[in-house]
N, C-alpha and C positions, 0 to 999 in steps of 0.2 A: 834600531828595534832589535831587540835581542829575541830572535825567532825561536831558539832552543828553549828559552824561559816559557815563551807563549806554548810550546808544544808540550813542555812539562805540565804546566798547569792545566792545559786541556786534557792531557792523559789523565791526572788525578782526578778531574772532573767526572770523566767517562767511566773511570773506575768505579767511582761512589755512585755515578748514576746508574750504572747496573743494577745496584740493590734495589732501587726504586720498583722493579718489576717484579719484587717478591710479594707486593702488595695484590696486583691483580693474578700472579699466580696462586695465591691463597685463596682469592675470591673463586677463580676458576676450579680450584680444587674442592671448594665447599658446594658448589653448585653443579659438580660433577661433569665440566666442561673441559674441553681441550687446555692445557697448560703450554701447547708446543709454541703458539705465537710468541707468548712472554720468554719462554725460555731460550729461543733463538734470539730475541732481542737483546735479551741480558747478556748472552754469550757475544753478541757482537759489539755490543757496548763495552764490556770487559777486556775483548781481543783488541779492539781498536785504541783503548785507553793504554792498556798494557804496552803496546807497540810505539805509542806516542811517548809514554813516559821511560820506556827502555833506551829509544834513542836519544833522549835528551837528559837521562839519568845525572849526567855529570854538569850540567849546566848551571851556570849562576843565576839563581833566583832575583832578580830584580824587576820589579812590575813598576813602570812609569805609566803616563798616561797613554803613551802609545800600544804598549802591550796590553794595558787593561782594556782599550778599545779592541784590539784582535782577539783577545781572549773572550771578552762578552760577545762581540759580533758572530765570531766562528762557533762559539759555544752554543749559542741559541741555534744557529744552522744545524751542527751536529746532532745535538739532542732532537731536533725535529725530524732529521732524516733517520735517525734510528728509531726514533717514537713512532713513525709511519709504519713500521715494519707488522705490527701486529694488525693493522687494518687490512694488510694483503692477504691475511687468512678469511677473511669475511667477504671477499668477491671485489673489492676495490683494486684498481690498477696503481701505479705507483704515483701518478700525478695526482689522483683523487685522494689517495692515502698520505702523500705529503702536505697535501692543502689542508686535510683534516687535522694532522698534527700540528702544524704550524698554527692552524686556528684555535687549537688547544692551548699550547704554550704561551702564544701571545695573548690569550683570553679572549679572541673575537668571537668566538661562537658561531661563525659560519659554517655549516656542515653541507656534505654532499650526500647524505643519508636521506632518501625521501621518507623513511620510516624507521624509527630508532627502536620501537618496541620488539622487533624480532631479532634485536641484536643480543648476541650472549651477555650476560651481567658481568662477566670478566671484561668485555670490551668498552661496556657503559663506564664501569668505573674506572677504566683506565682514561677515556676520554675526561671525565671529571677530574682524575687525577692530575691529569696534564694540564688543567686550567689552574687548579689550586697551587701546583708547583710555580707556574708563569706568573700567578698574581703577585705575590710578593717578590718573585725574582728568583730565578734557579741559582744565580751566582752569589745573590744575598744569603740563600741557604748553605751553599758551600763554604762561604767566608764564616757563616755561623759554626759548622760543624768541623771545619778543618784549621786547627790552630796553626798550621804552617802557612796557611793565606792572610794570617791576621796583619801582617806586616806591611802586605800588598793592598788591602782591604780598600783603601779610600780609592786608589785608582778605579779597581774593579767596581766597586759600589756607584761611584760616580757616573761610571760608563752604563751602568744599568737602571740605577732608581729613575723614578719618572719626574720631572720637574726641573727647576733652575739649580738647586744644589741640594746636596745631602744634608740632612739635620741630623747632628751628633747629640745623641741621647745618654750616651756614656763615654766618659776619656777614651776607653778603648774601642775601635770600629768593631771588632767581633763582639763585643759586648751589647754594642748597638743593633747589629744583625741579629742575634739571640733574642734581644728585647722585642724587635719587630715580629720577629715571627712567633714568640710567646703571645703576643696579643693577637695576632693572626687567627693562631690556634685556639685561643680562648673564645673569639667570637664564631668562629666555625663550629666549635662544640655546642655554644651556646644556641645558635640558629639550629643545629640539628636536634638538639633536645626539645626545643619549642615545637619544631615542625612534627616531631614525633609525638609529641602531647596533643597537638591537633589533630591526630589521626594519620597522618603520613606514614607509609611504611618506613622502616628503619634503613632500608636500603636507598629509598627515594631521598629520605631525609639527609643521609650522609651525602648523597650526591649532590643535591641541591645546596647543601651548605657549602660543599666545596666550590661550586659553580656560582654561588652569589656573592661571597666575600671575596672573591678573585675577579669579581665583575666580568665573569666569562660567558654565563648564558646557556650552555650545553643542559639540555634537560635529558630526563630518561623518558620521556613522552614526546611524541611527535607534536602534539598541539602544545607543546611548553606548559607554562603555570596555567592557561586556560583550561587544562585537563581537568583541574581540580574544582574550578568554578566555585571556590570558598573564599569569601571576603577576609576571613581571619587568617589564611594561608598566604594572601595576597598581601595583607597589611604587614604581616612579618617577613616576608621577602621585600617588601617596600623598605622597610626599616634597615633591613641590613644591606641592601644594597646602597643606601644613602651612607651607610658606616663605611662600605666598601670604596666609594668613591671620595672618603674624608681622609686627609691627612693622617696617617697613623700615629705620626709622633705626638699628635693633639691628644689621642687617648692614653699615650704614656702620662701626659701631664695630669690628665684628669685621674688617673689611677693613683697619682700622687697627690691629689688633692689642689692641683695646680689648674685653675680654670682659664687657661690662656684661649682655649676655644671660643670664649664668649667675646674675645677680644681681637681676634685673627680676622683680618680683613678679607683673606681669602675664603675662609669658611662662611663668613657672612653673606659674600659676595655669591658662593656657591648656593646656599639655601635661598637667597633672594631670586637668583635666575631660576632655580627648579621651581619656587612658589609661583612666580610670575608667568613662565611657561606654561605651568599646569593649568593655571587660572585661565590664560589666553586659549589653551587646546580646549578647555571646557565651553568657552563662550562661542568660539567660531566653528566648532566641530559637532555640536550637539543641539538640536532644534529645543529639547527640554533639559532645563538646569536642575537636574535631581542628583541623588546620591549616586546612582550608577554612571552618570556622565562624569562626576567627579572620581569615582573608582577608577574607570578606565583611563581618563586623561592623566590623575597624578601617577598611575602606575607606569604607563607607557613613556611619559616624560622622564620619570626616573631612571627606567630601564634604558632608554635611549641616552641621556646624559651621563649617566654612570658608566655608559659603553657595556652593560649587562647584555642587555639583546633578549630578554626574557619577553614572552607576549601574552597579553591577557585578551587582546583584541587583535584583529587583523588590520593593522593602520593604512594597509596598502588600500582598503577601500574606504579612507577618510577622503576628505575634501581637498583640493591642492593647496590652500593655505595651511592646513594642518600637516601637510606631507612638508612643505618648506620649512615650517617651524622645527620640525623633527631633525630634517636635515642639517639645519642651524645648531641644534642640540648636540647633534653628532660630532662636530668640530669644537664644540665647547668642551665637553668633555668632564673628566672628574678634578680633582685637586691633586697639587703637587705632593708626591709621598704617599698617594692612595695607590690603589690597585687598579684605577680607571685608566682609560687611553684620551685620546683626543689632544688638542692642543693644549689643555689644561687652563683652570681658571684663573690661576696666578699669572700667566702670561697674558691673556685678554685683558685682566684687572689692569696689570702695569702699563700694557700697550694703551689702552683706554685713555688711563690717567695721563700718561706721557703725551698722547695726541692731544687731549683737551690743554694740557699746559703749553704746547706749541701755538695752539689757536690763540690762548690768552697771551702768550708772548706777541705774536705778530700784532695784537692790538695794543699792548703796553711793552714795546721792546725794551724799554730801561728797567722794567721791574725785575728783580732777581726771585727766580722761583725753583723748588727742587721738588722732586717726587719721593716721599716717604713710605716705606713698607715697615710698619710698626715703628719702632723707634730709629730705625736706620734709614740713612740717605741712599737711594738707588741711583748707583754711578752710571755714566753714559755707557760705557762698555758693557752693561748687562741689558742695557736698551738696545744695543748693538747686536747682541748675542739673540735677543728675542725677535729682533727684525729680520736676522739671516734666517733662524729657525722659520718664521712665519712664511717668508718669501719662497724658502726651499719646500716647504710643507704643501703650499699651494701650487708651486710648480709640480711637484711630483704628481700631486691629486690632478692637475689638468692633463699631464702627459699620459697618465695612466688611464683616466677616462676616455682620452683620445684614441689610445692602443685597443681598449676593450670594444668601443665603437666599430673599429675596423672589422671586428668581427660579424657585423651586421645587426648588433643589439640595439635596442631603441635607447634615445638620450636617458628617460628615467633610470632604466635598468644600469647603463653604463655610469653613470654618475654617482647613482646610489650604491651600487657594488662597490666602488672604488673608495667611496665616503665610508662605507660600513666597514672596509677592511683596513685602511689606512688608519681608521679612528679606533679600530678594535672594538666595534659595536655588534657586527653579526649579520642579522637580517637588514637587507636593504629595502627595496621597491620594485616594481614591475615583475620581471622575470625571475628575481631573487627576494621577494617581498615576503613578510611575515608568515605566510601558510605554504612558502616554496621552499626549495633547497637550491643549491648551487650546482646540481650534478648535471644539468643540462648545459653548462657553459663549455665552450672549447678548452681542451686541456692547456693550451698555451695561454689562455685569458686566466685560468685558474691559477698557473704559474706566475703570472703577473700579479694577480690579487694576493698570491701567497707572499710575494717579496714586499707588496704594500704593507702587509701585517708585520713582517720582519721590522721593515723600516718604521712603521708607525709606533711599534712597542718599544723599540730601542731610541726613539724620538730622533731619527734622520741622521744625524752627525755619526753615531757610532758605527752606522752600517755604510754611509757614504764614504766615510774615511777608509774604509777596505779597497775601495776601487781606485784610490789615487796611488799612482807608482810609488812616489816619493815617501809615501807612508811605510813601505816595506824596507827602505833603505837600512843599512846596519847603525848608521850614524843618526842622532837625532837632529 
């Protein structure tokens, strides 16, 4: 482990991260609000970044997988700690502020604010901006804008980008990162323009575009999307939630007139699961099968499966079968290479295919069968990695649920809170339901859930590696 190289890169990331605060400062200035929360945060990020960079300025920058994991894992933790500072100026203690910041950057959307309408506009834009930055990835952004990180790009992006492996869109990884962010920005601007056309205020349109494409779910209204009660607005957000949960590499191919999306097994499974779950929700939860039933079922299924977390209905009031189905969708999540959380469709698809193959092998042991994804044969090592990921994921979920229950919360609240946080969904059920916040939870419970968000967004291995003593040894 080259610790000084890790410190050097973290320093540069924090130096550039300090510039992000210019946006909420500008908003605060425009609305005649205090700029102090963001100027202090900017100074803290700059000072810490300069300190890290100064003490490691002579380091040889060689980023391997170990260093990549350390930079990504610690980088996300540091930006969340600094990003929490503005919330201290609107009455939150540090546990709540850290929870809100981690929820933002990991695009979880769980909140400790019981009402957001009274918050300063600058705080609202900061909440939304944290989700937009975290959606495509903080490190992806800095690989795109910092040429000096280009050589180290693969180790960094592989540790941050969700899914099984990083898709190279360009020969140079920096160009891949730039391309992904340009696609992301295009869809963000497009959604904001459509929402503005539909009558949403410019401020709300920008905020919701930030938090839809990132599948984050923070809203400028306590009622979330239900505030608008407008089918056209809901339909627009529905489409962009699905876009956010889709592998962004597929859009690159579409823009280049290559329609791989129609042949992609993960995308087809993603749409099939979403449509099937939506139809089942409609049938089991509504007595009358009308357009309103379809409207609520399809929106909530998409919101939960893409891990956006917007609400148009209080699904905590739905029947138990509907709640169980929504809990299952939380774990499915979006596609590999998307901004969505969860286990990811590709892992579930490959694991299901492999399990079916094993059943067939037990019946016909002499038959040789392989699992293919596209034109490629999936090796056993890939299934081993998927199985390890799945096992650790469920283990962390079970342990976290047990720990939350020790604070006296009921089974539904404990399980759904952890499911909503580790899968980066946001709203849970029970005391943390769609019409509630996480403010009533014990501070230590919030800390556990904050760690779950961090672990879930960076897909387990990146974070857990930081807690292995041998990981920090100088030699590989």
